[in-house]
C-alpha positions in Angstrom: -12.4 -6.1 32.0 -14.5 -8.3 29.7 -12.5 -9.5 26.7 -15.2 -8.4 24.2 -15.0 -4.9 25.6 -11.3 -4.8 25.3 -11.5 -5.9 21.7 -14.1 -3.3 20.9 -12.0 -0.6 22.6 -9.0 -1.7 20.6 -10.9 -1.6 17.4 -12.1 2.0 18.2 -8.6 3.2 19.0 -7.0 1.5 16.1 -9.3 2.7 13.4 -9.6 6.4 14.4 -8.7 8.2 11.1 -6.5 11.3 10.7 -5.5 13.3 7.7 -2.5 11.9 5.7 0.7 13.7 6.5 1.4 16.5 4.2 4.7 15.0 3.1 3.0 11.8 2.0 0.3 13.7 0.1 2.9 15.9 -1.6 5.0 12.9 -2.6 2.0 11.1 -4.1 0.8 14.1 -6.0 4.3 14.9 -7.3 4.6 11.6 -9.2 3.2 11.6 -12.7 0.6 8.8 -13.2 1.0 6.7 -16.3 -2.1 5.7 -18.3 -1.4 2.1 -17.4 -0.9 2.9 -13.7 -4.2 4.7 -13.1 -6.0 3.2 -10.2 -9.8 2.9 -10.1 -9.5 1.3 -6.7 -7.3 3.9 -5.1 -6.0 3.7 -1.6 -8.1 5.1 1.2 -5.5 4.5 3.9 -5.2 7.1 6.6 -2.7 6.8 9.5 -4.1 6.2 12.9 -4.2 9.3 15.2 -1.2 9.2 17.6 0.8 11.5 19.9 4.5 12.2 19.5 6.6 9.3 20.7 10.2 9.4 21.9 12.0 6.1 22.4 15.1 6.7 24.6 18.4 5.0 25.1 18.0 2.0 22.8 20.3 0.2 20.3 19.1 1.5 17.0 19.6 -0.2 13.6 18.6 2.4 11.1 18.4 0.1 8.1 21.0 2.3 6.3 23.9 0.2 7.5 24.3 2.2 10.7 24.1 1.0 14.3 23.6 3.6 17.1 24.0 2.6 20.8 22.2 4.5 23.5 20.2 6.4 20.9 16.8 7.9 20.6 14.1 7.8 18.0 11.5 10.7 17.8 8.2 10.2 15.9 5.6 12.8 15.3 2.7 13.3 12.9 3.3 9.8 11.5 6.9 10.5 10.5 10.4 10.0 11.8 11.5 13.4 13.1 15.0 12.5 14.3 17.3 9.6 15.2 20.3 10.3 17.5 21.5 10.7 21.0 20.1 13.0 23.7 17.1 14.2 21.6 14.9 16.8 23.2 11.4 15.5 24.0 8.4 17.6 23.0 6.3 18.5 26.0 3.4 16.3 24.7 5.5 13.3 23.7 5.0 9.8 25.1 8.4 8.7 26.3 9.4 5.0 26.0 12.3 3.5 28.0 14.5 1.7 25.4 17.3 0.7 27.8 18.4 -2.9 27.0 16.1 -2.9 23.9 16.7 -2.6 20.2 14.8 -0.5 17.6 14.6 -1.3 13.9 12.5 -0.1 11.0 9.2 -2.0 10.5 9.8 -5.3 8.8 8.7 -5.7 5.2 7.8 -9.0 3.4 8.2 -8.8 -0.3 6.4 -12.2 -0.9 3.3 -12.8 1.0 -0.1 -14.5 0.2 -1.9 -13.2 3.3 -5.5 -12.3 2.5 -5.5 -14.3 -0.8 -4.8 -17.6 0.9 -6.1 -16.7 4.4 -6.6 -18.8 7.5 -8.4 -21.1 7.9 -7.1 -22.8 4.9 -10.2 -23.9 3.0 -11.1 -24.2 -0.7 -13.5 -21.3 -0.2 -10.5 -19.1 0.7 -8.3 -20.3 -2.1 -8.1 -17.1 -4.1 -4.4 -16.8 -5.1 -4.2 -18.6 -8.5 -6.5 -17.7 -11.4 -5.6 -21.1 -13.0 -7.8 -20.7 -16.0 -5.1 -19.7 -18.5 -1.3 -19.7 -18.6 -1.2 -15.9 -18.7 -3.6 -13.9 -16.6 -2.0 -10.4 -16.2 -5.5 -9.0 -16.1 -6.2 -10.2 -12.5 -5.2 -8.1 -9.5 -4.4 -9.8 -6.2 -6.0 -7.0 -4.2 -9.4 -8.1 -5.5 -8.9 -11.4 -3.6 -7.5 -9.9 -0.3 -9.7 -10.6 2.7 -8.7 -8.0 5.3 -10.1 -10.2 8.1 -7.4 -12.9 7.6 -6.1 -13.5 11.2 -2.6 -13.8 9.6 -2.3 -10.0 9.4 -2.4 -9.7 13.2 0.1 -12.4 13.8 2.4 -10.9 11.2 2.1 -7.5 13.0 3.1 -9.2 16.3 6.2 -10.3 14.5 7.1 -6.8 13.6 5.8 -6.7 10.0 4.4 -3.3 9.0 4.1 -3.7 5.2 4.0 -6.5 2.7 3.5 -7.2 -1.0 0.6 -9.7 -1.5 1.1 -11.6 -4.7 -0.9 -14.1 -6.8 0.3 -17.7 -6.7 2.8 -19.3 -9.1 0.5 -21.5 -11.2 0.7 -19.2 -14.2 3.4 -17.9 -16.5 2.1 -14.4 -15.7 -0.1 -14.5 -12.7 -1.3 -10.9 -12.4 -0.7 -7.8 -10.3 0.4 -7.9 -6.7 -0.5 -5.2 -4.2 1.5 -3.5 -1.4 -0.3 -3.2 1.9 0.2 -1.4 5.2 -0.3 -3.9 7.9 -3.2 -2.3 9.7 -6.6 -3.5 11.0 -9.1 -2.7 8.3 -12.5 -3.6 6.8 -11.6 -3.0 3.2 -8.4 -3.7 1.3 -8.4 -0.1 -0.1 -7.8 1.1 3.5 -4.7 -1.1 3.7 -3.2 -0.1 0.3 0.1 1.6 0.7 -0.4 5.1 -0.8 1.5 5.6 -4.0 3.1 2.2 -4.0 3.5 0.7 -7.5 2.0 -2.6 -8.4 4.2 -5.7 -8.8 3.7 -8.1 -11.7 4.0 -11.7 -10.6 5.6 -14.1 -13.1 6.7 -17.7 -12.6 9.4 -19.9 -14.2 10.0 -23.6 -14.3 8.0 -26.5 -12.9 4.8 -24.8 -11.6 3.3 -23.5 -14.9 4.1 -26.6 -16.9 2.8 -28.9 -14.1 -0.5 -27.0 -13.9 -1.0 -26.6 -17.6 0.8 -29.7 -19.0 -2.5 -31.6 -19.1 -4.6 -28.6 -20.2 -3.1 -27.8 -23.6 0.2 -26.4 -22.4 2.7 -25.2 -21.8 4.1 -28.6 -20.8 7.8 -27.8 -21.2 10.2 -25.0 -20.2 10.6 -24.0 -23.9 6.8 -23.7 -24.0 7.0 -21.5 -20.9 9.4 -19.1 -22.7 7.3 -19.1 -25.9 4.3 -18.1 -23.7 6.1 -15.1 -22.1 7.3 -14.0 -25.5 3.9 -14.2 -27.2 2.4 -12.2 -24.3 5.0 -9.4 -24.5 4.9 -9.3 -28.3 1.2 -8.5 -28.0 1.9 -5.9 -25.3 4.5 -4.2 -27.4 1.9 -4.0 -30.3 -0.6 -2.6 -27.8 1.8 0.1 -26.7 2.3 1.1 -30.3 -1.4 1.3 -30.9 -2.0 3.3 -27.8 0.5 6.1 -28.0 -0.5 9.4 -26.4 -3.0 11.3 -28.6 -2.4 15.0 -29.6 -4.1 17.6 -27.5 -6.6 18.2 -30.4 -7.8 14.6 -29.9 -8.4 14.9 -26.2 -12.0 13.7 -26.5 -10.7 10.2 -27.4 -10.2 8.1 -24.3 -6.6 7.2 -23.5 -7.2 3.5 -24.0 -8.8 3.8 -27.4 -6.5 2.5 -30.2 -5.0 5.1 -32.5 -4.9 2.5 -35.2 -7.1 -0.5 -36.2 -5.9 -4.1 -36.3 -5.5 -7.1 -34.0 -2.6 -8.9 -32.5 -1.8 -12.6 -32.5 -4.3 -13.3 -29.8 -7.1 -11.1 -31.2 -7.3 -9.2 -27.9 -5.7 -5.8 -28.4 -7.5 -4.3 -31.3 -9.4 -1.1 -31.0 -10.4 -1.5 -27.4 -8.9 -1.3 -23.9 -7.5 -4.7 -22.8 -6.8 -5.4 -19.1 -4.1 -8.0 -19.8 -2.3 -5.6 -22.1 -2.6 -2.7 -19.7 -0.6 -4.7 -17.1 2.1 -5.9 -19.5 2.4 -2.4 -21.1 2.8 -1.0 -17.6 5.6 -3.4 -16.9 7.4 -2.5 -20.2 7.0 1.2 -19.3 8.4 0.7 -15.8 5.2 1.7 -14.0 4.6 -1.9 -12.7 7.6 -3.7 -11.1 8.3 -7.2 -12.2 8.8 -10.0 -9.6 9.6 -13.5 -10.9 9.3 -16.8 -9.1 12.4 -18.6 -10.4 14.6 -21.2 -8.8 17.4 -22.1 -11.2 20.3 -20.0 -12.3 20.0 -20.9 -16.0 16.3 -19.9 -16.0 17.1 -16.6 -14.3 19.5 -15.7 -17.0 16.9 -16.6 -19.6 14.4 -14.2 -17.9 17.1 -11.5 -17.8 17.4 -11.9 -21.6 13.6 -11.9 -22.0 13.5 -8.6 -20.1 16.1 -7.1 -22.4 14.3 -8.3 -25.5 11.1 -6.5 -24.5 12.5 -3.6 -22.5 11.2 -4.3 -19.0 13.2 -4.3 -15.8 13.2 -7.2 -13.3 12.9 -5.9 -9.7 13.5 -9.2 -8.0 13.8 -12.9 -8.4 11.9 -14.8 -5.7 12.8 -18.1 -4.1 16.0 -18.4 -6.3 17.8 -21.2 -4.5 20.5 -21.0 -7.1 20.9 -17.2 -6.9 24.4 -17.7 -5.4 25.6 -19.1 -8.8 25.0 -15.7 -10.5 25.2 -13.3 -7.5 27.6 -11.0 -9.4 25.3 -10.9 -12.5 22.3 -10.0 -10.3 24.3 -7.2 -8.8 25.3 -5.9 -12.2 21.7 -5.9 -13.4 20.5 -4.3 -10.1 18.1 -7.2 -9.5 17.3 -8.2 -5.9 17.2 -11.8 -4.7 14.2 -12.5 -2.5 15.2 -15.7 -0.9 14.6 -18.2 1.9 17.2 -18.8 4.6 17.2 -22.6 4.2 14.3 -24.0 2.2 15.5 -26.2 -0.7 15.3 -29.8 -2.0 11.5 -30.1 -1.9 11.3 -30.4 -5.8 13.9 -30.9 -8.5 14.3 -27.2 -9.4 15.0 -26.5 -5.7 17.6 -29.3 -5.4 20.8 -27.3 -5.6 20.4 -24.9 -2.7 22.9 -24.0 -0.1 22.5 -22.3 3.3 24.9 -19.5 2.3 22.8 -18.4 -0.6 21.5 -15.1 0.8 25.0 -14.2 2.3 26.6 -14.7 -1.1 24.0 -12.6 -2.9 24.4 -9.9 -0.2 28.2 -10.0 -0.6 28.3 -9.3 -4.3 29.0 -5.8 -5.6 25.7 -3.9 -5.6 24.1 -7.0 -4.1 20.5 -6.7 -2.9 19.5 -9.7 -0.7 16.1 -10.1 0.8 14.7 -12.6 3.3 11.1 -13.3 2.3 8.4 -15.7 3.7 6.0 -17.1 1.1 4.3 -18.4 4.3 1.7 -17.3 6.8 3.9 -18.8 9.5 7.3 -17.6 8.2 6.2 -14.0 8.1 5.8 -14.1 11.9 9.6 -14.6 12.3 11.4 -12.9 9.4 14.0 -11.7 12.0 14.8 -15.3 13.0 15.0 -16.4 9.4 17.6 -13.6 8.9 19.4 -14.8 12.0 19.8 -18.2 10.5 21.5 -16.6 7.5 24.0 -14.8 9.8 24.8 -18.1 11.5 25.2 -20.0 8.3 27.5 -17.3 6.9 29.6 -17.2 10.1 30.3 -21.0 9.8 32.0 -20.4 6.5 33.9 -17.3 7.7 31.6 -14.5 6.6 30.8 -12.2 9.4 27.7 -10.1 8.9 26.8 -7.5 11.6 23.2 -6.8 12.6 23.3 -3.4 11.0 23.9 -5.0 7.6 21.6 -8.0 8.0 18.6 -5.8 9.1 18.5 -4.5 5.5 17.4 -7.9 4.2 14.0 -7.4 6.0 13.6 -3.6 5.8 15.4 -1.5 3.2 16.0 -4.1 0.5 12.4 -5.3 0.2 11.3 -1.7 0.3 13.7 -1.0 -2.6 12.4 -3.9 -4.7 8.8 -2.8 -4.1 9.4 0.9 -5.0 8.6 2.3 -1.6 12.1 3.0 -0.2 11.5 6.7 -0.5 8.8 6.3 2.1 9.7 3.5 4.5 12.3 0.8 5.1 14.8 2.9 7.0 14.8 5.2 10.1 15.5 8.5 8.5 13.9 11.9 9.1 10.8 12.5 7.0 10.1 8.8 6.4 7.0 7.0 7.6 7.4 6.2 11.3 7.2 2.4 10.8 9.1 1.2 13.8 9.6 -1.9 16.0 10.9 -1.9 19.6 12.4 -5.4 20.4 13.1 -6.8 23.8 16.7 -7.4 22.7 18.8 -8.2 19.7 16.3 -9.0 17.0 18.6 -11.7 15.6 18.4 -13.7 18.8 16.1 -16.7 19.0 14.7 -15.1 22.1 13.8 -11.9 20.4 10.2 -10.6 20.5 8.6 -7.5 19.1 7.4 -5.6 22.2 5.9 -2.6 20.4 5.1 -2.1 16.7 4.4 1.4 15.3 2.8 2.0 11.9 3.0 5.7 10.8 3.9 6.5 14.5 0.8 4.8 15.9 1.4 2.0 18.4 -0.7 -0.6 16.8 0.8 -3.6 18.7 2.0 -3.8 22.3 2.9 -7.2 23.7 2.2 -6.0 27.3 -1.1 -4.3 26.5 -4.1 -6.4 25.4 -5.9 -3.4 24.1 -3.1 -2.9 21.6 -3.3 -6.4 20.2 -5.7 -6.2 17.3 -8.0 -9.2 16.7 -9.6 -9.9 13.3 -13.4 -9.8 13.3 -13.3 -13.4 12.1 -11.7 -14.4 15.4 -14.1 -12.5 17.7 -15.8 -15.0 20.0 -13.7 -18.0 19.0 -12.5 -18.5 22.6 -15.9 -18.0 24.3 -17.0 -21.1 26.1 -20.1 -22.6 24.6 -19.6 -21.0 21.2 -21.2 -17.9 19.7 -24.6 -17.1 21.1 
């Protein structure tokens, strides 16, 4: 069969829409929408049409801390129906032989720049940092996402079914991140995870002062903190001026100020302000705060900042010194989204250790996450997690696969506010599932089949189930594009 026909066939199969499952629609409609979380660019995502699927006799890691041997996973109508042994197969179910294979929830990357720094890496594609001011909470990463980034397909081949795409770390406050389902699409709205909250990207330390040190500041860490405080003081004032109006004032738009006056930056008087919307949403808890922060002392400063202004930190990202305050992170219910073994590439990354993730995971109420921050690393999150297992074992910490899998499934889902929908293999949740050729924490592990909402979107043994970005079409044709 001609390659172009295969690609066209795959595109047709992979984009056939069906109605969203009732459970998903009900969940989305049941959640009250804050004034600061209203979405004018709402998700148009619809699961791909798919038959019922029963994977039989596999080793199943549920993502809840449980391992089941010789177990089955039943998917139907985009949802997990059951996980257990000797499940009855519906008459119309596609049955998959899982003997000798392993099944996990779909992998989730909490820190990705796919789509905003797509391949090929060119200045025309550099859309991750709005480096025009130290604080830019008004920008949204989704408005830079290019769905044709070939990195989405290679991440899918690595078992990644969802990700949070964030702005870069040039700014103190870089803007909103967006959670995507990893599906072939033409528009970013058709990738947006239904009902997922936005994440607010902030950055500590060297990056903002390096970028803005020659542009009028901040040029020091104390300047960084002063910048955060000024922004949240303005947001606090904005919240006071935009309290809900009485029913008798319903004609006034929600964003119109109930009082007159201006703040220290002259930008939250009697009008709607996109910067303040985002920061107010963070204070209200509608937008989850994710902070790029390496050093333990700076993490504690940011925790104090959060307490000063009443917002909650969902996760510290990169955090090579997270092990130094693992107990504090557990007490504060803050996740550590970390690398397995990246450190030493700049001063604030100097004091890293290979047991970092294991020690964060070991703390009481610890929430450890393996993240990528890389278009290459996202393709092997399972192997990055395997390195953590090996490093921990060398110092006498034994971590079984059923615990480690949470670093790349349930824990990122928790920090992104989507654990009620995905991240574990439990009845009623989205059928985001990976079938591996063996133990996923082996260097030889490969994702054989990847399901998103029960649809087999990737199959290593079926070329028609290996989506190719439109950007890549014709790249391998001899003689170039005609």
